[in-house]
N, C-alpha and C positions, 0 to 999 in steps of 0.2 A: 504494500500500500504506500503510495506517494506520501512524502512528508509535507508536501505543500497543501495547506488547508483548502478544502473545496469552496468555502465561503470566502470570496475575495473582497466583498463589500460588507461592512457591518450591517446586520439585519436591524432595521429601524424599529424603535418602539412605537406603539400606536394603538388605535382602537377602531371602532366602527362608527356608531352613531355620533359620538362626540367629535370624531375626526372629520365629520361632514359639516360641522357647524361653521357658518360664515355670516356674512352681512344680513342674510335673510332672517335668521333667528334674532339677531341683534336689532334689526329694524322692527320686527314684529313686537318684541318686548318693549322697545322704546316708544313705539306708537301707543301701546296699551297704557304705559305709565304716564303718558301725556294726558290721558283722560282717567285720572284715578277714581272718578265716580263709577267707572266701569270695571272695577277690580273684583266685584262679587260675581260668582258664577250664575246667579239667578237675577234676572231683570224683567220680571213679568213675562210677557209673551215675546219679548225681544230676544233674538238669537244671541248667544254668547260664544266665546271661543270654545268653551266646554261642549255646548250643544252642537256646534258646527263640527267639532272634531268627532263627536260620537256618530253623527250622521255620515261623515266622510269615511270613518273607519268601517262602518257597516257596508257602505258602497264598495269599498276596497276589498273587503274579505268575503262579502256575500253572506255574512252572519246577520241574523235578523235584528238583534238587539245588542247595544254596547253602552257601558257607563264608565266614564273617566273617574278614576279613583287615585288614591295617594301613593300606591305601590303595587308591585306584583303580589306581595303577600296579602294585601287588602283585596285584590282582585280574586285570589283563590278563596279567601274567606267569604266573599260575596257569592261566589259560585257554589260553595258548599251550603251556605244558607239558602240560596235559591232553590237547591234540590232537597231542602228540608232534612239535611244531614245534621244530627245532633246527638245528645246523650243517649247511650245505649247502642250506637252504631259503630261499626268498624269501617275504616277506609284504607284500602291497600295502596301503598306507595313504594317506589323503588328504593333500594339501598344506596343509590347514587342520585342525589338531588341536593339542592341547597336546603338547609335545615328549615327554611321558611315554609316549604311545602307541608312539613309536619306541624309547624307552628299554627298554620291555618286550620288544620284538622283539629288540633287541641283547642283552638280559640272557639270553635263551634260546639265543643263538648264531646266530640267523638274521639275514638281511639285509633291511632295509626298502627297498621300492620305492615311490617317491612318485608319487601319481596325482592327476590333475586333480579339482576339484570342479565342480559345475554350479550352476544357479540355485537349487537347494535348499540351497546352501552345504554340501553333503555330497558324498560320493564320487560321481563321474560314472561311471555304468555303462558307457558306451561306452569311456572311457579305461581303466577297470578291465580290460575285455576286451583292449584293445590292449596293456596292460602285462604280460599273462600270458606266462610262459615255461615251459619244462619243469621249472623249479625252484620254481614257485609252489606253496606249500602252503596258504596261508590268506590271507584278506582281512579287514580290520578297518574296516567302515563306522563313522563316528563321528557321534553325534547332537548336533552342536554347538548350544549354546543351547537344548537341549531339543527340537529338531526332528528327527525321524527322516527320513532321506533317501528316495530311491526304492528301497525295500527289495525290492519285487516284482521289479524289473529286476535288482537286485544278486543276489538269490537265483537268478534264472534263469541268469545268467552263471556263477555259482558251480557250480550243478548241472551245467550243460553241460560244464564243464571239471574236475569232481571236486575242487573247492576248498572247504576248510572256511571257515565264516563265524563270526567273533567280533564281536559287537556291543559297541562302546564306548559304553555309555550313561552314562558318568561324569557328563556334563552333562545327561543325559536321564532321571534317576531318576524313575520313575513314568510315563514316556511310554508310549504304546501305538501300535500300527500295525494298523489295520483289524481291531480287535476283540481283539487279544492284546497283552499287555505286551511291550515291546521285549526281545529276547533269547529269548522263548519259542519262536520258530520257527527259531532258529539253533543252531549246535553249542555255542556257549558265549557268555557275556556278562560284562560288568563294570559295577559301580556304583562311584562315589566318594561318600564321605560327609564330605568335608572341609568347611571353613568356608564355602566359596563355593557349595555345592551345594544342590539342592532339599531334601534332608534332610541333616542334619549331626550328627556326634558329635565335631566338632573335627577328627579324622583317622580315616579308616576306609574300608573298601571291601568289596564283596561279589563273590565269584567264583561264577558260575552255570554249570551244565553240564546238558546234556540227558540224558546217559546215565551209568550208574554207574561204568563203568571210567574214563571221562574225569574224572569227579568225583574219584575216588580219586587219580589221578595229580596232579591239581591240588592236592589236600589234602597229598599228600606234599611238593610244592614248598613249600607254606605252612608246614608243620610237620614237620621231620625226625624228630620223636619220635612221630609219630602211631601207628605200630604198637605203641609201648610204653605209651601212655596207655590207661587203661580207659575208652575212649570209643567209642561205637557208631557208627563211620563205616561205612556200608554198603559192602561189597565189599573191605574190608581183609582181607588174607589170600589173596584170589584174584588180586590184582595185586601183583607183587613190589615190595617197598619200595625206595626209593632215597633217598640223602641229597642234598638240594639246597635252596638258598634258606633260607627262614625268615621268615615275615611274618604269623604268626597274629595275630588280633585279641585284645583283652583285655576283661575284664569291665566296667571303667568305661565304656569307649566303647560296649560292647554295650548296657548298660542305658540309655544315652542314645539309642542308635539304636532301641531298642524303643519308646520313648516317641514318638520322631519318626515312626516308621513308622505309628503310630496316628493321626498328624496328616496323613498324606500326602493323603488325599482332600480334606480341608478346605483344605490349602495350594493344591492344584491347582484346586479349585473357585474359589478367590479369584483366582488368577492368570489362569485362563481367562475368568472373568467380566470382569476388567479388560481383557484383550486384546480381548474381544468388544466392549466399550464403545469402545475405541479404533478398531477396524476399522469398527464401525457408523457412526462419526462421520467417517471419512475419505472424501473425495470421490475419484472416479476419478483416478488419477495422470496428470499430463500429462508430467512430466519423470522419472518413476520408475515402477517396478513393484515389487510386493511380492515378497519371497522366496517361491519355490515351496514349498508345504507339501503333501506327498502325502496326508496324512491330518490335516486341520485339527482333527478331534475328539480326536486322540491326542497332539498336541504338549503340552509342559509350559506353554507360553504365558508364558515368562519373558523374552521379548524380541520385538521387532518389527523386522524388517530391511527397509529400503528399498534397492532397487538402482537407482541413478540412471543416467541415460542416458549419462554419460561421467564420467571421473575428475575432469575440470576442473569439470563441473557439480556433482558430489558435494561438492567443496571449497566452492564458492560456496553450495550448499544448506546445508551445515553452518554456514557463517559467518552466513548469514541466520537460521537457526534459533537460533543463539546470541543474536542481537539480539532474538529473540522470547522468550528465556528458557529455551531448550532446548539443553543442551550435548551435542553428539555430534560425531563425526569419522569420516572413512573408516576402515574396518577396516585396510586396508593403506596405510601411509605409509612410504616408504623411509627417512625420517629418524627413525622412531619404532619401535625394535625391539619385536617382539612374538613371544614363544616359541610362539605358536599358528600362525605362518605360516612356511612352509618356508625363505624366504631367510635367516631368523634362526636356523636350526638349524646353526650353524657346525660343530659337532662331527660332524654327519652329513654335511654337504656336503663337508667336508675328510677324511672317513673317519678320524676320530681315535678310536683305541681307548684303553682304560685303560692299556695298555702300548705299547711301540714295535713290537709285532708286528702291528699293524693288524687286530686281531680286531674283528668277525667277517669283514671283507671279504677278509682274506688267509688265512683258515682254509683249510687244504688240502682240507677237505670241500666248500668252495664252488667250483663250476665256472662260475658265472654271470659277468656282466660289467656290473653295474649302474654307472651314472654319474650324478652329480648336478651341478647348477649353480644359481646363484641365479635364473635365468630359465627353468628347465626346464618350468615349468607356467604358461605365459602366460595361459591362460584363468582359472586360479585368481587370479593377481595382478590381472587386469582386473576380475573380479567383486568382489574384496575392496576394490580401490581405488574402486569405485563404491558400496560397501555402507555404509549408515549404520544403526547399531544403536541402538534405544531399549530400555533395560532396563525390565522390569516386575517389581515386587517387592511385598512385603506391606505396606510403609509407604505405598504409593500408594492413591489412591481414585478413584472415578468422575470426580470433577471434574478430577483430574490428567489422566486419559485424554482427557476432552473438550477440555481446553485444549491438550494435545499435538497432538490431531487438528486443532484450529483453527490451531495454529502451522504444521503441515505443509501444510494446505490453502492457507493464506495465502502461504507461501513458494513453493509449487509454482506458484501462479497468477502470481506476480510474477517468477519466475526468468528 
């Protein structure tokens, strides 16, 4: 193997949504702040940035209903509330997701059940079915790093057992699956618009629902004052209002989100073009296989994951890539806590509630017997210990992709 590093130009740091911010977002916020009387998201029957964004994102995705909220976690909580998930219920979630997915389940009083992932690095349909009990109310497949999992198989299991599906597309904003935006074929979905996401407004989220009644329940969670505001939420009045939560979005974030939404196609065109360049230059793996992508046309293409033949080989692979100028590491390392991987969810594994009452696990309404342990999903830990992730973002170019491919090919041959 040549001593000359494959990476001849330093790989730039960067991001996705935030890297696309320019004068358009600045102008939108400046214009809003010049009319401070318009900072509240409700102004009678007058349209606001929030209401316009909600309509625009529905048109974009083809999903019937959307509500702009404070975060992706809030959007998931709205979705769970919308589907009447609560005390006594279990919700199946993958062992590889940000802890917020489980926090939303706990927020509504339900109990999370942790499920294996497969080589899509998303929910394993077979283990999903194994984890179903009489208390299972919903499942949350998570589109980690913008890659939808095996959704056809997940929907089939859910339909067979009468389980609601909520798509956590917080990392997969703009992703699609076999011709439809993620979330469009499920009961509900969530986007995150925080700093790290495909689109960003700093902090924000979108709750999506297929039907009107579910949408209204989700909106009630997001804003306890909804029935009082002169705001045309479809279905208000037909669904009895309740007081819970409070996480509505605001006008400043919404005006940024509207601009970003207009850039979604251009952002994904660029990331998808970059990933295609990388994949086109990769030779057939000797010591690794690529992450399974059920629909290559629909992923966000913000990362490329190599699944190496063993954990030990993955460590050596990453060390040799570093010598070539490419910094990466196995996703799961026992000595490197990551809140996206279940062994590091101490509060969940220990069933620690906000009070000493052990809620929701000791809620009298819950009759199940879920148990957790740091090694409860060995397939997940094995896959993540072997997975090397290369980020793809807007500051990179075709030459970066070609050199990364050269580095991977070189190391793979010499491993």
